[in-house]
KOLRO-655319 format. One line per 3 residues: their letters; for each residue x, y, z of C-alpha. Coordinates in Angstrom, 2 decimals, decimal comma, padded with zeros to 5 digits. Example, Ala and Ser with C-alpha at 12.3 -4.5 7.8 and 13.67 -1.06 7.14 Angstrom:
AS> 012,30:-004,50:007,80 ~ 013,67:-001,06:007,14
This chain:
MVT> -011,16:018,39:012,29 ~ -012,71:021,64:011,15 ~ -010,42:024,65:010,95
SMA> -009,95:027,82:008,98 ~ -007,73:028,04:005,90 ~ -005,49:030,43:007,84
DVF> -004,96:027,72:010,47 ~ -004,26:025,13:007,79 ~ -001,58:027,31:006,21
QSF> -000,09:028,88:009,33 ~ -000,37:026,11:011,92 ~ 000,11:023,04:009,78
LQN> 001,73:023,83:006,44 ~ 004,19:026,53:007,47 ~ 005,20:024,55:010,56
GKI> 006,27:021,62:008,35 ~ 003,50:019,31:009,52 ~ 002,22:018,51:006,03
QIG> 004,19:015,54:004,72 ~ 002,82:015,35:001,17 ~ 001,21:018,01:-000,97
FLG> -000,68:016,97:-004,12 ~ -000,62:019,53:-006,95 ~ -001,39:019,88:-010,64
GAQ> -000,99:022,70:-013,12 ~ -001,47:023,99:-016,62 ~ 002,27:023,61:-017,26
VDK> 005,00:021,56:-015,57 ~ 008,60:021,88:-016,71 ~ 011,63:019,62:-016,58
HGN> 012,48:020,83:-013,06 ~ 008,98:020,30:-011,66 ~ 008,11:024,01:-011,66
INT> 004,36:024,55:-012,00 ~ 002,54:027,30:-013,90 ~ -001,05:028,15:-012,96
TVV> -000,81:031,89:-013,76 ~ -000,46:032,66:-017,49 ~ 000,27:030,95:-020,79
GPY> 002,48:033,24:-022,82 ~ 004,16:036,46:-021,68 ~ 002,86:037,80:-018,35
ASP> 002,13:041,29:-019,74 ~ 000,10:039,98:-022,69 ~ -000,77:036,32:-022,08
KVR> -002,59:034,05:-024,52 ~ -004,47:032,65:-021,52 ~ -004,81:033,99:-017,99
LPG> -005,12:031,13:-015,49 ~ -006,59:031,14:-011,95 ~ -003,23:031,58:-010,17
SGG> -001,76:029,80:-007,19 ~ -004,80:029,26:-004,98 ~ -002,39:028,21:-002,24
ASE> -000,33:025,86:-004,41 ~ 002,82:027,97:-004,13 ~ 002,61:027,72:-000,34
IAA> 002,11:023,96:-000,55 ~ 005,08:023,66:-002,94 ~ 007,25:025,73:-000,58
HAQ> 006,26:024,19:002,75 ~ 005,07:020,60:002,30 ~ 007,84:018,13:003,05
RVL> 007,45:016,70:-000,46 ~ 005,15:017,29:-003,40 ~ 003,48:014,89:-005,81
IVT> 002,20:016,29:-009,09 ~ -000,67:014,36:-010,65 ~ -001,43:015,27:-014,26
KLD> -001,86:014,01:-017,81 ~ 001,17:014,07:-020,11 ~ 000,76:016,44:-023,02
KRA> 003,43:018,34:-024,94 ~ 001,69:021,71:-024,36 ~ 001,49:021,01:-020,62
FPE> 005,12:019,81:-020,35 ~ 007,37:022,46:-021,92 ~ 011,09:022,53:-021,18
KVD> 010,49:025,74:-019,22 ~ 007,12:027,00:-017,94 ~ 005,92:030,42:-019,09
FVT> 005,58:031,58:-015,46 ~ 006,77:029,88:-012,27 ~ 003,78:029,93:-009,93
SNG> 005,06:027,08:-007,72 ~ 008,71:026,12:-007,36 ~ 009,59:022,49:-008,16
KRV> 012,34:021,98:-005,58 ~ 010,23:019,72:-003,32 ~ 008,62:017,70:-006,12
AKI> 009,30:014,02:-005,38 ~ 007,32:012,53:-008,28 ~ 005,16:013,46:-011,24
ITN> 002,50:010,80:-011,64 ~ 001,06:010,79:-015,16 ~ -001,19:008,70:-017,36
MGI> 001,85:007,05:-019,00 ~ 004,42:006,68:-016,26 ~ 006,23:008,31:-013,37
LQP> 008,90:010,99:-013,47 ~ 011,26:011,78:-010,60 ~ 014,10:014,26:-010,17
DDT> 017,66:013,08:-010,75 ~ 020,67:014,43:-008,82 ~ 020,51:017,68:-010,82
GEM> 016,79:018,21:-010,19 ~ 015,79:017,36:-013,76 ~ 012,74:015,14:-014,10
ILT> 013,54:011,76:-015,63 ~ 011,33:008,81:-016,45 ~ 011,59:006,18:-013,70
ALY> 008,54:003,98:-014,36 ~ 006,28:003,04:-017,26 ~ 002,73:001,73:-017,24
PGV> 001,98:-001,51:-019,08 ~ 001,71:-001,07:-022,84 ~ 003,42:002,34:-022,87
AFE> 006,73:002,82:-024,68 ~ 009,42:005,36:-023,78 ~ 008,92:006,98:-027,20
QVQ> 005,29:007,77:-026,34 ~ 006,34:009,57:-023,17 ~ 009,11:011,42:-025,01
AAV> 006,59:012,62:-027,59 ~ 004,49:014,14:-024,77 ~ 007,23:016,29:-023,18
GWP> 009,04:019,32:-024,58 ~ 012,60:018,38:-023,67 ~ 014,97:015,48:-024,38
LKQ> 013,74:013,14:-021,66 ~ 016,23:011,00:-019,80 ~ 015,30:007,71:-018,25
APK> 016,51:005,79:-015,22 ~ 018,97:002,98:-015,97 ~ 016,28:000,46:-015,04
LAE> 012,65:001,50:-015,50 ~ 010,20:000,23:-012,91 ~ 007,02:-001,37:-014,18
VSL> 003,81:-000,13:-012,60 ~ 001,10:-002,72:-012,13 ~ -002,43:-001,90:-013,16
PTE> -004,95:-001,85:-010,31 ~ -006,62:-005,17:-009,62 ~ -010,35:-005,66:-010,12
KEI> -010,73:-005,76:-006,32 ~ -008,93:-002,40:-005,95 ~ -011,08:-000,80:-008,65
KLL> -014,22:-002,16:-007,02 ~ -013,19:-000,79:-003,62 ~ -012,40:002,62:-005,08
REK> -015,73:002,78:-006,87 ~ -017,68:001,63:-003,82 ~ -015,88:003,68:-001,18
LDP> -015,28:006,85:-003,19 ~ -018,59:007,00:-005,03 ~ -019,65:010,68:-004,87
KRL> -023,29:009,63:-004,41 ~ -022,42:007,53:-001,35 ~ -020,36:010,40:000,05
HIK> -023,22:012,84:-000,60 ~ -021,04:015,03:-002,82 ~ -022,81:016,99:-005,51
């Protein structure tokens, strides 16, 4: 389907027809709030970022949100410098070390670890005292067959993407 961005936002997103929104950001805090606006104070930031680009609408209207990003202490402060996108609909934060999900209070807690990663490594990459689920799930690495399929089917050259 080919449609305008206005149609995507007004007809699909704002009508609740988008089940999952995928987002990332320069900063993500312990409540899943995303910052893509400024690092530092808004009036005199250290870095000015590109802004929402539609992410705040996705965060507000998608039925649930998945954040995909690399864990890093600078990118995971206890509180973001500026809330560009609200974290209330964030279902999971999928990182390079494990998966975080909101608990009953809305605070992100560690619920799954990747093989070879220790809780202490994840804790060192976030800026708040990280809680963990009573039983951490173990995430399996992709199989060779899955990697092969991804490389074959999503190869930018095969898809004619420059």
